[in-house]
N, C-alpha and C positions, 0 to 999 in steps of 0.2 A: 497476699499481694498479687499472685499471678492467677487468681481464680477467674479473671476476666477471659482467659483463654478457653474457658468452657462455655462461653456465651455463643448463641447462634451466629452472631456477627463474626466472631473469630473462627468459629467452625468453618464458615464459608471461606474466610481468607486462607486458613491453613490447608483446606481441601484444594483450593486453587494452586497454591504453591506446590503442594505434593504432586499434582498431576502435570502442571506446566513445566517444572524444572526437568523431569525425565524426558518430556517430549522435546524440549529445546536441546538437550544433550544428544538425544538420538538423531534429530534432524541435523545438527551440526556435524556429528560424526559421519553421517551419511554423505553430506555435501563435501566434507573433507576427503572421504574415500573416493568420490567421483573425481576430484581434483588429482588425487594420488594415482588413480588409474590412468588418467590422461598423461600425467607426467612420465609414468612407466612406459606407456605406449610410445611417447616421444623418444625416450631413450632406445627402445627396441627398434624404432624405425631408423634412428641415426646409426645403429650398429651395422657393421659390414655383414652382408648376407653370407651364409655358409655355402659350401659347395653343394650341399643337398638342396638347399632353397634355391639355388640358381639353376639346378637341373630342370629342364622343361618337363612338364607332365601333360598328359592329355586333359582336355577341358573337363570332361566328365568326372575325373578323379578330384577335382579341386572345387566342385560345386557341392552345396551352396556357398557363396562367398561369406567369409566371416573374418575376424581379426587375424586368424592364423593363415588363411589362404589369400588374403588380399595382398596384392603385390607380387605374388608368386608367378613364375613364368608358365603360361598355359599355351598349348598347341592345339590347332584345329586345321581341318582341311575342308575344302569346298570350292565354290565359285562365287565371285563377287557379283552383286546385283545393284540395287538402288543406292544412290549416294546423296548425302545431305551435308549441309554446312551447319556448324554450331557456332554462332557469332558470339562476340564479347568476351573471348578468352584470351588471357594474357600469358605471354612467354617472354621472359627476359625483359620485363617491363615494357613490352610492346603489345598492343591490342590487335587481335586478328581473329581467325576462326579455325575450329578443328574440322578436319575432313573426316566425315564418318561414312563408311561404306558397309553395307550389309553383306555378310558372308553366309551363304546358304549351305549349311553342312549336309553331310550324307544322311543324317537322320531326318532331314526335312525342316528342321528348325533354323532360324537365322540368328547369327551372332553379330552384334555391332562391333566394328573394328575402327579404332582411330588410326588412321594411316599416317597422320602428321598434323602440323599447324602451319598456316600460311598467313601473311600479312593481310590487313583489311584492304579490300578491293582487288586483291589478286585473284586470277582464275584458278580454280582447283584442277589439277591434273587428272586425266581419266584413270580409272582403276585397271589393273592388269586383267587380261582376258584369259579364259581357260581355267583349268584347275590349279589351285594354288595352295600352299601350306604356309600358315602364319604362326608366329610365336610372339607373345607379348605379355605384359604385365596385367594380371587379372584384377578387375576392378568391379565394385558393387555399383548398382544403378544409382544414379543421382537422384536427390530429392529437392523439393522446394526449400530454399534457405541456404543451400550450399553456395559457396563462393563461385561466382561466374554464371550461375543459373539465371536466365533471362525470364523475368516474371511479369513484364509489362504487357506482353502479348502483341498480336498484330504483326507477326513475322511474315515475310513473303513465302511463297511456295518454294519448297526445296531447302528450308532451314528449319532447325530444331531449337527449342528453348532449352532442353535438357536432355542428357543422355540416359534414357530409361526405357524399359519395356512399355510403361504406361504411355509415354509420349509417342511410341511407334505402333502400338496396337491398332490404331485406326488408320495408319498409313500404309500398312503392308498386309497382305492376306495371310501370311505365314506366321506361325508361333514364334515369339522372340524370347531369347534367353534373358533371364533377369540378371544380367551381368554384361560386361564388355571388356575389351582388351585394347591396350595401346601398344603398337608395334615397337619392338626394341630398336629396329632400324627403320627409319621412315623411308617412304618411296621417294623417288626422284622429285626435286622441286619442293619438298616439304621438310620440316624440322621435327625430330622425334619429340614426343610429349612424355615427360616424365610421370611416373605413377605418383598418385596422391595417397595420403593416409586415409584409412577408413573413417567414415563419420563417427563422431563421438570419441576420438582420440586425438592426441597432440595438444600442445600448449596454445590453444587459440583463445579467442575472446570468451567463449563459453566456459573454458577451463577456469579462467580467472574469475568468472561470474560465480562458478561453484565455490571457489575459495572465499569470495566476498560473502556469499550466503552463509557459509559456515561461520564466519566471524560474527555475523549478525545474530545467529542462533545462540552462540556462546555469550554474546553481549546480552541477550535476553535473559539468561541464567543469572548473570551479575545484577541486572536491574531488578529482577523479582526478589532476589535476596536483600538488596539494598532497600527496597520499599517495605519489605516485611520487617526488617529490623527498625526502620524509621517509625512504622505504625506501632510496633512493640514498645519502643523507648517512649514514644509520646503517650501511650496508654499508661506506662509505669509512672511517668511524671504526673499525670492527672490523678492517679490513685494516691500518690504521696501528697499532692495538694489538697485532696479531699480529706485525707487523714488529718492534716494540720489545720483544717477549716478555712483554707484559703479559697476554696471554690464555693461560692454561695449556692444554696439550695434553691431548687426551681420554685418560683412563686413567692419568695421572700422579698421583703422591701417594697416600698410604694411603687405602684405602676407609673408609667410615663404620663405626666400631665396631672398627677394627683397631688393635692396639697398635703403637707404633713399634718398629723393630728396635733392639737394643742395639748400641752402637758397639764397635769392636774393643778388646779388653783390659778390657771392662767386666764385673765379676762379676755373675752373675745374682742377682736379688733373691731373698731367702730366702722371700718370700711368693709371688712370681709366677714364680720360676724353674722350669725343668723338673724339677730334682731336689729341689724343696721337699719333696715327699711322702717321698722316700728319706731325707733328712736327719732328718726327724722320727722315722721309724722307728728309724734308727741311734741317735739320741740316746735313744730309749726303751729300746732293748736295752742300751745302756751303763748307763743308770740302773738297770735291772733287775739286771744283773750286779754292779753296785756294791753294791746292797742285799743280794745273796745271798752274796757272798764272806765276810763276818764269820760267818754261820751255818755254813759248812763248816769254818772253823777251830775253831769251838766243838765241833763233833762229833769232830774229830780229837783235841783235847786230852782230851775225855771218854774216848775209846777207849783212849788211852794210860794214863790213870789207872786204868782198870778192869783193864787188862793187868798193871800193876804190883801191884795188890792181889791179883790171882789168883795171881801168882808167889810173892808173900810167904806166902800161905796154904799153898801146896804145899810150901814149904821147912819150915814148922813141922810139918806133918803127917809128913814123912819123918824128922825128928829125934826 
């Protein structure tokens, strides 16, 4: 009954199912793990920081920025230099700009510092002069796709699309840290900018996309199993029908457009039989002969009458 499972066609179906089902389970589990990691990071960010985490640390001890050091308070010393505006940033549902000032540290490298936020159209206050010491939340450089990043281009001079070393490398001659800090206390005339979660964490749109993808992969497992059992049941039913003789063999029965053979002892049809044309011709000849026979008799009688008259005339002439 189930020997059809050993046919090449079913070998292919079974091989596909054996390979596809584990792949779908693996991908669904991976996507679900990504979502759980983001949810865990969200809980971690909402948790109140400990005293150790609030304790300021020198910038060099917290680099490079990762999920553990992002948001930690970093300190640095140096002198403020060039200043830029980062437009299109929201704070308290209002759109404005970040005021970014480069801090040249003692090591010669420059650190981007977000001194605060100001409403759109407002003039940015000048940075403090002389040597300063700053403390703020450490943040990783922004990338394209992050909320607030300006990707349209065409910004005027003195403005930046995103806060990153890549955006500043062609604007300043010094080496730039691949990180920035936001001051815990904003300068006069500015509002403090809160720290953001590291990219790839938090329950944002991408997190729920991971959850949706995991559901699609698990649904793929169910679909593969459903189709396999459907093909299997259909094959079993065909086998049963063939065993009962309900499935006609290939090539049996008259083809389309073929007239059925006449049974033994059955006279051929006058219209469709093979001698139909000959019968018609024979009937025609018979009818023609029937019509011409009276004419031949008439000619014979006329000949006999003419001969008799000729003989009588000759007898009178001789007498």
